[in-house]
BAMAR-176232 format. One record per atom (N, C-alpha, C): residue number from 0; residue in one letter; atom name; y, x, z. Coordinates in steps of 0.2 Angstrom, whole numbers, plus 2048, in hexadecimal, padded with zeros to 3 digits. Layout:
(bati NUM,"A","CA",(Y,X,Z))
...
% end
This chain:
(bati 0,"M","N",(7FB,805,802))
(bati 0,"M","CA",(801,801,800))
(bati 0,"M","C",(805,803,7FF))
(bati 1,"D","N",(80D,800,7FC))
(bati 1,"D","CA",(812,805,7FB))
(bati 1,"D","C",(817,807,803))
(bati 2,"K","N",(81A,808,802))
(bati 2,"K","CA",(81F,80A,808))
(bati 2,"K","C",(824,804,808))
(bati 3,"T","N",(824,801,80D))
(bati 3,"T","CA",(82B,7FC,80C))
(bati 3,"T","C",(830,7FC,811))
(bati 4,"K","N",(836,7FE,80F))
(bati 4,"K","CA",(83C,7FF,812))
(bati 4,"K","C",(83F,7F7,816))
(bati 5,"I","N",(841,7F9,81E))
(bati 5,"I","CA",(842,7F2,81E))
(bati 5,"I","C",(848,7F4,824))
(bati 6,"A","N",(84E,7F1,824))
(bati 6,"A","CA",(854,7F3,826))
(bati 6,"A","C",(856,7ED,82C))
(bati 7,"V","N",(856,7EE,832))
(bati 7,"V","CA",(859,7EA,837))
(bati 7,"V","C",(85F,7EC,83A))
(bati 8,"S","N",(862,7E8,83B))
(bati 8,"S","CA",(86C,7E6,83D))
(bati 8,"S","C",(86B,7E6,846))
(bati 9,"V","N",(86B,7EC,847))
(bati 9,"V","CA",(86B,7ED,84F))
(bati 9,"V","C",(872,7EE,853))
(bati 10,"K","N",(874,7EA,85A))
(bati 10,"K","CA",(87C,7EC,85D))
(bati 10,"K","C",(87A,7F3,85F))
(bati 11,"E","N",(875,7F7,861))
(bati 11,"E","CA",(874,7FD,863))
(bati 11,"E","C",(871,803,861))
(bati 12,"N","N",(86F,808,862))
(bati 12,"N","CA",(86A,80F,85E))
(bati 12,"N","C",(866,80D,862))
(bati 13,"S","N",(862,808,863))
(bati 13,"S","CA",(85B,809,863))
(bati 13,"S","C",(856,804,862))
(bati 14,"L","N",(84F,804,861))
(bati 14,"L","CA",(84A,800,85D))
(bati 14,"L","C",(84B,7F9,864))
(bati 15,"D","N",(84E,7FA,868))
(bati 15,"D","CA",(84C,7F5,870))
(bati 15,"D","C",(853,7F2,86E))
(bati 16,"S","N",(858,7F3,86A))
(bati 16,"S","CA",(85F,7EF,86A))
(bati 16,"S","C",(85D,7E6,867))
(bati 17,"E","N",(864,7E6,869))
(bati 17,"E","CA",(862,7DE,868))
(bati 17,"E","C",(866,7DE,85F))
(bati 18,"I","N",(863,7D8,85D))
(bati 18,"I","CA",(864,7D9,854))
(bati 18,"I","C",(86D,7D6,854))
(bati 19,"S","N",(86F,7D6,852))
(bati 19,"S","CA",(877,7D7,84F))
(bati 19,"S","C",(874,7CF,84C))
(bati 20,"E","N",(87D,7CD,84D))
(bati 20,"E","CA",(87A,7C4,84C))
(bati 20,"E","C",(87E,7C6,844))
(bati 21,"I","N",(884,7CB,842))
(bati 21,"I","CA",(886,7CC,83C))
(bati 21,"I","C",(882,7D3,838))
(bati 22,"F","N",(880,7D0,832))
(bati 22,"F","CA",(87E,7D8,82F))
(bati 22,"F","C",(884,7DD,82B))
(bati 23,"A","N",(887,7DB,82A))
(bati 23,"A","CA",(88E,7DF,827))
(bati 23,"A","C",(893,7E4,82E))
(bati 24,"R","N",(893,7E0,834))
(bati 24,"R","CA",(896,7E1,837))
(bati 24,"R","C",(891,7E4,83D))
(bati 25,"C","N",(88C,7E6,83D))
(bati 25,"C","CA",(888,7E7,841))
(bati 25,"C","C",(889,7F1,843))
(bati 26,"P","N",(887,7F4,849))
(bati 26,"P","CA",(889,7F9,84C))
(bati 26,"P","C",(886,801,847))
(bati 27,"Y","N",(87D,7FD,847))
(bati 27,"Y","CA",(879,800,844))
(bati 27,"Y","C",(874,7FD,840))
(bati 28,"F","N",(871,800,83B))
(bati 28,"F","CA",(869,7FE,837))
(bati 28,"F","C",(865,802,83C))
(bati 29,"I","N",(85F,7FC,83B))
(bati 29,"I","CA",(859,803,83C))
(bati 29,"I","C",(855,801,836))
(bati 30,"I","N",(853,806,833))
(bati 30,"I","CA",(84F,809,82B))
(bati 30,"I","C",(849,80A,82E))
(bati 31,"A","N",(845,804,82E))
(bati 31,"A","CA",(83C,806,830))
(bati 31,"A","C",(839,807,82A))
(bati 32,"E","N",(836,80A,82A))
(bati 32,"E","CA",(832,80E,823))
(bati 32,"E","C",(82B,808,826))
(bati 33,"I","N",(826,804,822))
(bati 33,"I","CA",(81F,801,824))
(bati 33,"I","C",(81C,803,81F))
(bati 34,"K","N",(815,805,822))
(bati 34,"K","CA",(810,804,81C))
(bati 34,"K","C",(809,804,820))
(bati 35,"D","N",(805,802,81C))
(bati 35,"D","CA",(7FE,7FE,820))
(bati 35,"D","C",(800,7FC,824))
(bati 36,"G","N",(806,7F6,825))
(bati 36,"G","CA",(806,7F3,82A))
(bati 36,"G","C",(808,7F6,832))
(bati 37,"K","N",(809,7FD,830))
(bati 37,"K","CA",(80C,800,837))
(bati 37,"K","C",(814,803,834))
(bati 38,"I","N",(818,803,839))
(bati 38,"I","CA",(81F,807,839))
(bati 38,"I","C",(81D,80F,838))
(bati 39,"E","N",(81E,811,834))
(bati 39,"E","CA",(81C,818,834))
(bati 39,"E","C",(823,81D,836))
(bati 40,"K","N",(829,81B,836))
(bati 40,"K","CA",(82E,81F,835))
(bati 40,"K","C",(835,819,838))
(bati 41,"T","N",(839,81C,83B))
(bati 41,"T","CA",(841,818,83D))
(bati 41,"T","C",(845,81E,83C))
(bati 42,"E","N",(84C,81B,839))
(bati 42,"E","CA",(850,81E,83A))
(bati 42,"E","C",(858,81A,83D))
(bati 43,"I","N",(85D,81C,83F))
(bati 43,"I","CA",(85F,816,841))
(bati 43,"I","C",(866,81A,83F))
(bati 44,"I","N",(869,816,83C))
(bati 44,"I","CA",(870,81A,838))
(bati 44,"I","C",(878,815,83A))
(bati 45,"E","N",(87C,817,839))
(bati 45,"E","CA",(882,813,83D))
(bati 45,"E","C",(886,810,835))
(bati 46,"N","N",(887,80A,839))
(bati 46,"N","CA",(88A,805,833))
(bati 46,"N","C",(890,807,831))
(bati 47,"K","N",(893,80C,82B))
(bati 47,"K","CA",(898,80D,82B))
(bati 47,"K","C",(89D,807,828))
(bati 48,"S","N",(89C,801,828))
(bati 48,"S","CA",(89E,7FE,822))
(bati 48,"S","C",(8A2,7F7,829))
(bati 49,"L","N",(89F,7F9,82F))
(bati 49,"L","CA",(8A0,7F7,836))
(bati 49,"L","C",(8A8,7F2,834))
(bati 50,"D","N",(8AE,7F9,835))
(bati 50,"D","CA",(8B5,7F7,837))
(bati 50,"D","C",(8B9,7F8,830))
(bati 51,"Q","N",(8B4,7F7,82B))
(bati 51,"Q","CA",(8B8,7F6,825))
(bati 51,"Q","C",(8BD,7EE,824))
(bati 52,"M","N",(8C3,7ED,822))
(bati 52,"M","CA",(8C7,7E7,822))
(bati 52,"M","C",(8C4,7E3,81F))
(bati 53,"S","N",(8C1,7E3,818))
(bati 53,"S","CA",(8BE,7DF,816))
(bati 53,"S","C",(8B7,7E3,811))
(bati 54,"G","N",(8B3,7DD,80E))
(bati 54,"G","CA",(8AE,7E2,809))
(bati 54,"G","C",(8A8,7E6,80D))
(bati 55,"A","N",(8A7,7E3,815))
(bati 55,"A","CA",(8A2,7E7,818))
(bati 55,"A","C",(89B,7E4,816))
(bati 56,"G","N",(89B,7DD,815))
(bati 56,"G","CA",(895,7DC,812))
(bati 56,"G","C",(893,7DD,80B))
(bati 57,"I","N",(899,7DF,807))
(bati 57,"I","CA",(896,7E3,801))
(bati 57,"I","C",(894,7EA,801))
(bati 58,"S","N",(898,7EE,805))
(bati 58,"S","CA",(894,7F4,806))
(bati 58,"S","C",(88F,7F7,80A))
(bati 59,"A","N",(88D,7EF,80F))
(bati 59,"A","CA",(887,7EF,812))
(bati 59,"A","C",(883,7EF,810))
(bati 60,"A","N",(883,7EB,80B))
(bati 60,"A","CA",(87E,7E8,806))
(bati 60,"A","C",(87B,7ED,802))
(bati 61,"Q","N",(881,7F0,7FD))
(bati 61,"Q","CA",(880,7F7,7F9))
(bati 61,"Q","C",(87C,7FD,7FF))
(bati 62,"L","N",(87D,7FD,805))
(bati 62,"L","CA",(879,801,808))
(bati 62,"L","C",(873,800,806))
(bati 63,"M","N",(870,7FB,809))
(bati 63,"M","CA",(869,7FA,80A))
(bati 63,"M","C",(865,7FB,803))
(bati 64,"A","N",(869,7F9,7FC))
(bati 64,"A","CA",(867,7FB,7F8))
(bati 64,"A","C",(867,802,7F4))
(bati 65,"E","N",(86A,806,7F8))
(bati 65,"E","CA",(869,80E,7F7))
(bati 65,"E","C",(867,811,7FC))
(bati 66,"K","N",(862,80E,800))
(bati 66,"K","CA",(85E,810,806))
(bati 66,"K","C",(859,80D,802))
(bati 67,"D","N",(856,808,7FE))
(bati 67,"D","CA",(84F,806,7FB))
(bati 67,"D","C",(84F,800,800))
(bati 68,"I","N",(852,7FD,802))
(bati 68,"I","CA",(84F,7F9,809))
(bati 68,"I","C",(84C,7F3,803))
(bati 69,"R","N",(846,7F1,806))
(bati 69,"R","CA",(844,7E9,802))
(bati 69,"R","C",(845,7E4,808))
(bati 70,"A","N",(845,7E3,80D))
(bati 70,"A","CA",(848,7DF,813))
(bati 70,"A","C",(84D,7E0,816))
(bati 71,"V","N",(851,7DB,81A))
(bati 71,"V","CA",(857,7DB,81D))
(bati 71,"V","C",(853,7D6,822))
(bati 72,"I","N",(854,7D9,82A))
(bati 72,"I","CA",(854,7D4,831))
(bati 72,"I","C",(85A,7D3,835))
(bati 73,"T","N",(85D,7CE,835))
(bati 73,"T","CA",(863,7D0,838))
(bati 73,"T","C",(865,7C7,83A))
(bati 74,"G","N",(86B,7C7,83F))
(bati 74,"G","CA",(86B,7BE,842))
(bati 74,"G","C",(86E,7B9,83B))
(bati 75,"N","N",(875,7BD,836))
(bati 75,"N","CA",(878,7B9,832))
(bati 75,"N","C",(87B,7BE,82C))
(bati 76,"V","N",(87A,7BA,825))
(bati 76,"V","CA",(87D,7C0,822))
(bati 76,"V","C",(884,7BA,81D))
(bati 77,"G","N",(887,7BF,81C))
(bati 77,"G","CA",(88B,7BA,819))
(bati 77,"G","C",(88D,7B8,813))
(bati 78,"P","N",(88F,7B5,80E))
(bati 78,"P","CA",(890,7B4,807))
(bati 78,"P","C",(88F,7BA,803))
(bati 79,"R","N",(894,7BE,805))
(bati 79,"R","CA",(894,7C2,7FF))
(bati 79,"R","C",(88E,7C8,800))
(bati 80,"A","N",(88F,7C8,805))
(bati 80,"A","CA",(887,7D0,807))
(bati 80,"A","C",(881,7C9,804))
(bati 81,"L","N",(881,7C5,805))
(bati 81,"L","CA",(87B,7C0,803))
(bati 81,"L","C",(87B,7C2,7FA))
(bati 82,"D","N",(880,7C1,7F8))
(bati 82,"D","CA",(87E,7C1,7F0))
(bati 82,"D","C",(87D,7C9,7EE))
(bati 83,"V","N",(880,7CE,7F3))
(bati 83,"V","CA",(87C,7D6,7F0))
(bati 83,"V","C",(876,7D5,7F2))
(bati 84,"L","N",(875,7D5,7F7))
(bati 84,"L","CA",(86D,7D4,7FA))
(bati 84,"L","C",(867,7D1,7F4))
(bati 85,"K","N",(86B,7CE,7F2))
(bati 85,"K","CA",(864,7C8,7ED))
(bati 85,"K","C",(866,7CB,7E7))
(bati 86,"Q","N",(86C,7CF,7E4))
(bati 86,"Q","CA",(86D,7D1,7DE))
(bati 86,"Q","C",(868,7D8,7DF))
(bati 87,"F","N",(866,7DA,7E5))
(bati 87,"F","CA",(860,7E0,7E6))
(bati 87,"F","C",(85B,7E0,7E8))
(bati 88,"N","N",(858,7D8,7E6))
(bati 88,"N","CA",(851,7D4,7E8))
(bati 88,"N","C",(851,7D6,7EE))
(bati 89,"I","N",(854,7DA,7F5))
(bati 89,"I","CA",(854,7D9,7FA))
(bati 89,"I","C",(853,7D5,7FF))
(bati 90,"S","N",(84C,7D4,803))
(bati 90,"S","CA",(84A,7CC,806))
(bati 90,"S","C",(84F,7CC,80C))
(bati 91,"I","N",(850,7C5,80E))
(bati 91,"I","CA",(853,7C5,816))
(bati 91,"I","C",(850,7C2,81B))
(bati 92,"Y","N",(850,7C2,821))
(bati 92,"Y","CA",(84D,7C0,826))
(bati 92,"Y","C",(852,7BE,82B))
(bati 93,"Y","N",(852,7BA,82F))
(bati 93,"Y","CA",(856,7B9,834))
(bati 93,"Y","C",(852,7B8,839))
(bati 94,"Y","N",(855,7BD,83E))
(bati 94,"Y","CA",(850,7BB,845))
(bati 94,"Y","C",(857,7BD,84B))
(bati 95,"K","N",(855,7BB,853))
(bati 95,"K","CA",(859,7BA,856))
(bati 95,"K","C",(853,7BD,85A))
(bati 96,"G","N",(855,7C5,85E))
(bati 96,"G","CA",(852,7C7,863))
(bati 96,"G","C",(852,7CE,863))
(bati 97,"I","N",(84D,7D2,864))
(bati 97,"I","CA",(84E,7D9,864))
(bati 97,"I","C",(84A,7DD,85E))
(bati 98,"A","N",(84B,7E2,85C))
(bati 98,"A","CA",(84B,7E5,853))
(bati 98,"A","C",(841,7E6,855))
(bati 99,"K","N",(841,7EA,85A))
(bati 99,"K","CA",(839,7EC,859))
(bati 99,"K","C",(835,7E7,85A))
(bati 100,"D","N",(837,7E1,85D))
(bati 100,"D","CA",(832,7DA,85D))
(bati 100,"D","C",(833,7D6,856))
(bati 101,"A","N",(838,7D6,851))
(bati 101,"A","CA",(83B,7D2,84C))
(bati 101,"A","C",(836,7D9,847))
(bati 102,"L","N",(836,7E0,847))
(bati 102,"L","CA",(831,7E3,843))
(bati 102,"L","C",(82A,7E0,843))
(bati 103,"G","N",(828,7E0,84A))
(bati 103,"G","CA",(820,7DE,84B))
(bati 103,"G","C",(821,7D8,847))
(bati 104,"K","N",(823,7D3,849))
(bati 104,"K","CA",(824,7CD,844))
(bati 104,"K","C",(821,7CE,83E))
(bati 105,"F","N",(828,7D2,839))
(bati 105,"F","CA",(827,7D2,834))
(bati 105,"F","C",(821,7D4,831))
(bati 106,"I","N",(81F,7DA,835))
(bati 106,"I","CA",(818,7DC,832))
(bati 106,"I","C",(814,7D6,833))
(bati 107,"E","N",(814,7D2,837))
(bati 107,"E","CA",(80E,7D0,837))
(bati 107,"E","C",(80F,7C9,833))
(bati 108,"G","N",(813,7C9,830))
(bati 108,"G","CA",(816,7C4,82B))
(bati 108,"G","C",(818,7BE,82F))
(bati 109,"K","N",(81A,7BE,834))
(bati 109,"K","CA",(81D,7B8,837))
(bati 109,"K","C",(824,7B6,838))
(bati 110,"L","N",(829,7B9,834))
(bati 110,"L","CA",(830,7BA,833))
(bati 110,"L","C",(82F,7B5,82F))
(bati 111,"K","N",(835,7B0,82D))
(bati 111,"K","CA",(838,7AA,828))
(bati 111,"K","C",(83D,7AD,826))
(bati 112,"M","N",(83C,7B0,81F))
(bati 112,"M","CA",(841,7B2,819))
(bati 112,"M","C",(844,7AD,816))
(bati 113,"N","N",(84A,7AD,816))
(bati 113,"N","CA",(850,7A7,814))
(bati 113,"N","C",(850,7A6,80F))
% end
């Protein structure tokens, strides 16, 4: 099976962080590489779009495409970010709770796609 890269919008620099309510304005993204039903590697990156006056959604969504992300787990996605994510065929899953729990549910196929 190929690796799948998933991004989770989070409030803190940790897998134990709560998922951010707003995709483009989250402080961090957790990038998780999943292979054969397991998290193979994680990387936490700072969201440079966070403080942009406008266009944060577009910038954050473009970053996901650049990082070859296949799915995003977040609390909510604004309309412009949604358009860009869809253009790049990036799936969107909504979840409230802790990042590592969301990743576990994603791997188990228990998250609902938007």
